[in-house]
C-alpha positions as CSV (number, residue, x, y, z in Angstrom):
1,M,20.1,13.5,-30.9
2,N,18.2,12.2,-33.8
3,E,16.0,15.2,-33.1
4,K,17.9,17.4,-33.1
5,I,19.6,17.1,-36.3
6,E,18.3,18.1,-39.5
7,I,19.2,16.5,-43.1
8,L,19.1,19.1,-45.5
9,Y,20.4,17.3,-48.2
10,Q,21.2,13.6,-49.4
11,D,22.2,11.6,-52.6
12,K,24.3,8.5,-53.4
13,N,27.5,10.4,-52.2
14,L,26.7,13.3,-49.9
15,I,24.9,13.9,-46.9
16,A,24.5,17.6,-45.8
17,I,23.5,18.0,-42.0
18,N,22.6,20.8,-40.1
19,K,24.5,20.6,-36.7
20,P,22.6,21.5,-33.7
21,A,25.0,23.7,-30.8
22,G,26.2,21.7,-28.1
23,L,27.0,18.9,-30.2
24,L,30.8,17.7,-30.9
25,V,31.9,16.7,-34.8
26,H,33.8,13.2,-33.7
27,P,35.4,12.2,-30.5
28,T,37.9,14.1,-28.3
29,A,41.3,12.3,-26.2
30,T,39.2,14.0,-23.2
31,S,35.5,13.2,-24.0
32,T,33.4,10.5,-23.9
33,E,29.8,12.3,-25.2
34,K,28.0,11.0,-28.1
35,T,29.1,13.1,-31.1
36,L,27.6,13.5,-34.8
37,S,30.2,10.6,-35.8
38,D,28.6,8.5,-33.7
39,W,24.7,9.6,-35.2
40,L,26.1,9.5,-38.7
41,V,27.7,5.9,-38.2
42,K,24.4,4.4,-36.5
43,K,22.3,5.9,-40.2
44,Y,25.0,5.9,-42.6
45,P,27.0,2.3,-41.8
46,E,28.7,3.1,-45.2
47,I,30.7,6.1,-43.5
48,K,32.3,3.8,-41.2
49,N,35.5,3.3,-43.5
50,V,35.5,6.9,-45.4
51,G,37.8,9.4,-44.5
52,D,41.8,9.8,-43.7
53,D,40.7,8.3,-40.0
54,P,37.8,6.7,-40.1
55,K,38.4,4.9,-36.8
56,N,38.1,8.4,-35.0
57,R,36.7,10.7,-37.4
58,P,34.5,8.8,-39.8
59,G,33.4,10.6,-42.7
60,I,34.6,13.8,-41.2
61,V,36.0,16.4,-44.4
62,H,35.4,19.4,-42.2
63,R,34.6,20.0,-38.9
64,L,32.2,23.5,-36.6
65,D,33.0,23.9,-33.4
66,K,30.9,22.2,-30.4
67,D,28.5,25.7,-29.7
68,T,28.6,26.5,-33.6
69,S,25.8,25.5,-34.9
70,G,25.1,25.0,-38.9
71,I,25.8,23.0,-42.1
72,I,28.3,20.0,-42.6
73,I,28.6,18.2,-45.4
74,V,29.6,14.2,-45.1
75,P,30.8,12.2,-48.0
76,R,29.2,8.7,-48.3
77,N,32.2,7.1,-50.2
78,Q,35.9,7.6,-50.2
79,K,35.6,8.4,-53.7
80,Y,33.6,11.4,-53.0
81,F,35.6,12.7,-49.5
82,E,38.7,12.7,-51.7
83,Y,36.9,15.1,-54.5
84,L,35.4,17.2,-51.4
85,K,38.9,17.5,-49.6
86,K,40.0,18.8,-52.9
87,L,37.4,21.6,-52.9
88,F,38.0,22.3,-49.7
89,Q,41.9,22.3,-49.9
90,E,41.7,24.6,-53.1
91,R,39.3,27.0,-51.8
92,K,36.4,26.1,-53.9
93,I,33.9,26.0,-51.5
94,K,32.2,29.2,-50.4
95,K,31.3,29.0,-46.7
96,T,29.1,31.3,-45.5
97,Y,28.2,32.4,-41.3
98,L,26.1,35.0,-39.4
99,A,27.7,35.5,-36.3
100,L,26.5,38.7,-33.8
101,V,29.1,40.5,-32.3
102,W,29.6,43.3,-29.7
103,G,29.7,46.6,-30.6
104,E,29.0,48.4,-34.1
105,V,31.4,47.7,-36.8
106,K,32.7,51.0,-38.2
107,N,33.2,49.7,-42.0
108,K,30.4,48.2,-43.6
109,K,32.8,45.7,-45.5
110,G,36.0,44.6,-44.4
111,V,38.3,41.7,-45.0
112,I,41.0,40.8,-41.8
113,E,43.9,39.2,-43.4
114,K,46.0,38.1,-39.7
115,P,48.0,34.5,-39.7
116,I,46.6,32.3,-36.9
117,S,49.2,30.4,-34.6
118,L,48.3,28.5,-31.3
119,K,49.2,30.2,-28.0
120,P,52.2,28.4,-26.3
121,G,50.5,26.1,-23.7
122,T,47.0,26.1,-24.3
123,T,44.6,25.1,-27.3
124,K,43.5,28.5,-28.0
125,R,44.5,30.8,-30.9
126,T,45.8,33.7,-31.3
127,V,46.8,36.4,-33.9
128,F,50.2,37.3,-32.4
129,K,53.3,35.7,-32.7
130,G,52.8,32.0,-31.4
131,K,53.3,28.7,-32.9
132,M,52.3,27.0,-36.3
133,E,51.6,30.2,-37.5
134,K,49.6,30.1,-40.8
135,P,47.9,32.4,-43.2
136,A,44.2,33.0,-42.8
137,I,41.7,35.7,-44.3
138,T,38.1,36.5,-43.4
139,E,35.7,38.7,-45.2
140,Y,32.7,40.4,-43.5
141,E,29.7,42.6,-44.3
142,V,27.2,44.1,-42.0
143,L,24.1,43.2,-42.1
144,K,22.2,44.9,-39.5
145,F,23.3,47.3,-36.4
146,F,21.5,47.0,-33.1
147,D,21.2,49.6,-30.1
148,P,18.6,48.5,-27.5
149,Y,19.1,50.9,-24.9
150,K,19.4,54.1,-27.7
151,S,17.0,55.8,-25.1
152,V,19.6,55.2,-22.4
153,I,21.7,58.6,-21.5
154,H,25.2,57.4,-21.1
155,S,24.9,54.3,-23.2
156,H,27.9,52.7,-23.3
157,K,29.1,50.7,-26.4
158,S,29.1,47.2,-25.0
159,T,25.3,47.3,-25.1
160,T,25.5,47.5,-29.0
161,F,25.6,44.7,-31.4
162,S,26.3,44.3,-34.7
163,L,25.1,41.0,-36.7
164,L,27.5,40.3,-40.2
165,K,27.5,38.2,-42.7
166,V,30.9,36.2,-42.8
167,I,33.0,34.2,-45.4
168,P,35.9,32.7,-44.4
169,K,38.6,32.7,-47.2
170,T,40.7,29.8,-44.9
171,G,39.7,27.2,-42.5
172,R,41.9,27.8,-39.5
173,T,40.9,26.4,-36.0
174,H,38.5,28.9,-34.1
175,Q,39.2,31.3,-37.2
176,I,36.4,33.8,-37.3
177,R,36.3,33.9,-33.7
178,V,39.6,34.7,-33.4
179,H,39.6,37.3,-36.1
180,L,36.5,39.4,-35.3
181,A,37.8,39.5,-31.4
182,S,41.2,40.3,-33.0
183,I,39.3,44.1,-34.4
184,G,37.6,44.5,-31.3
185,H,33.9,42.9,-32.1
186,P,34.5,39.4,-30.2
187,I,31.0,37.1,-31.2
188,V,28.3,37.5,-28.0
189,G,28.4,34.6,-26.5
190,D,31.8,33.5,-26.7
191,S,33.6,32.7,-23.4
192,L,37.0,31.9,-25.1
193,Y,38.1,34.7,-26.8
194,G,35.4,37.7,-25.2
195,P,36.7,40.2,-23.0
196,K,37.3,39.1,-19.8
197,K,37.4,42.0,-17.8
198,P,33.4,43.5,-16.4
199,V,32.2,46.0,-19.0
200,L,29.9,48.7,-17.8
201,S,25.9,48.4,-19.2
202,P,22.8,50.6,-18.7
203,S,22.2,48.2,-15.7
204,G,25.5,47.9,-14.2
205,L,28.8,45.8,-14.4
206,R,28.5,42.7,-16.6
207,P,31.0,39.9,-16.4
208,S,32.4,39.7,-20.2
209,G,33.0,36.8,-21.4
210,S,30.4,34.9,-19.5
211,N,28.0,32.8,-21.1
212,D,25.1,34.7,-18.6
213,L,24.1,37.3,-20.8
214,S,21.1,38.0,-18.6
215,K,22.4,41.3,-17.0
216,G,23.0,44.4,-19.1
217,V,21.4,43.0,-22.3
218,P,18.0,42.1,-23.0
219,F,18.2,38.7,-24.0
220,K,20.2,35.3,-22.5
221,L,22.1,33.3,-24.6
222,N,23.8,29.8,-23.3
223,R,26.5,29.6,-26.5
224,Q,27.9,31.6,-28.9
225,F,26.0,33.7,-32.0
226,L,27.8,31.9,-34.5
227,H,25.6,29.8,-37.4
228,A,27.3,28.2,-41.1
229,K,24.4,29.2,-42.8
230,S,25.2,27.9,-46.2
231,L,27.6,26.3,-48.5
232,E,27.9,26.8,-52.2
233,F,30.3,24.0,-54.7
234,N,30.2,22.2,-57.1
235,L,28.5,19.1,-56.5
236,S,29.6,17.5,-59.9
237,E,31.6,18.5,-62.8
238,N,28.0,19.6,-64.5
239,R,26.0,21.0,-61.0
240,R,26.8,23.5,-58.6
241,I,24.6,23.4,-55.7
242,K,24.2,25.9,-52.2
243,I,22.7,24.5,-49.4
244,E,21.8,26.9,-47.0
245,A,20.6,26.0,-43.0
246,G,18.4,28.8,-41.4
247,L,19.2,30.2,-37.8
248,P,18.1,27.9,-34.8
249,K,15.0,28.8,-32.8
250,E,17.5,30.1,-30.1
251,L,19.6,32.5,-32.3
252,Q,16.3,33.7,-34.4
253,K,14.5,34.7,-30.6
254,I,17.6,36.9,-30.3
255,V,17.4,38.8,-33.3
256,D,13.7,39.2,-33.2
257,K,14.0,40.9,-29.2
258,L,17.3,43.1,-30.5
259,E,14.5,44.1,-33.6
260,N,11.9,44.6,-31.1
261,T,14.1,46.9,-28.8
262,N,16.2,48.8,-32.0
């Protein structure tokens, strides 16, 4: 695990981690696998007593989904935990993500403002009426549009892609994934919120929602293409900081592949 986790920044109060996809942030009731919390406590023992629930989530003031990569900031003491917690609650931390989505997003910039709730009987989130509804706001900007099959007659929209910069203004569970799916552009590789029916591509039918994207597209991906690229906030009263994490190799290879076939 140590070889995959990159330390981006550290001082006496804070550690910034570049979390790889496939790693849980903290233990869950149904999983016994190693987590980022396990790694943190071993490397930084002082974190063991930090947080609202240090027994189960030591040092964790925010989280990323298991198959989302990117920046997580971890306080090293309780005082700084409370400081960061307040910043998150007051929406004073600017979070920027990169996402590759299915289809051509027509509006080059947009705001998705749809409440998110828990779908009854599941752990899935929805923009339709469910339980524990909370307001949610996501801004996005199209950075690049890819059409790797533009030379193919009768090309279907399911074989085009848009690379987005995404800025969530709130911090709901699965927010970016749910919001982008709600406007008809689910994140590539997202098996939970992607379309479940087969869609047409130049090479035939491809089972959408499957993580195996080797059929009908010029690449294969075994995770969702969502990466927490940067966090910007006041490190202290007198210093503002922006911490960035480059795209993981597996995602950069896909962008390069699409650039070459575009």
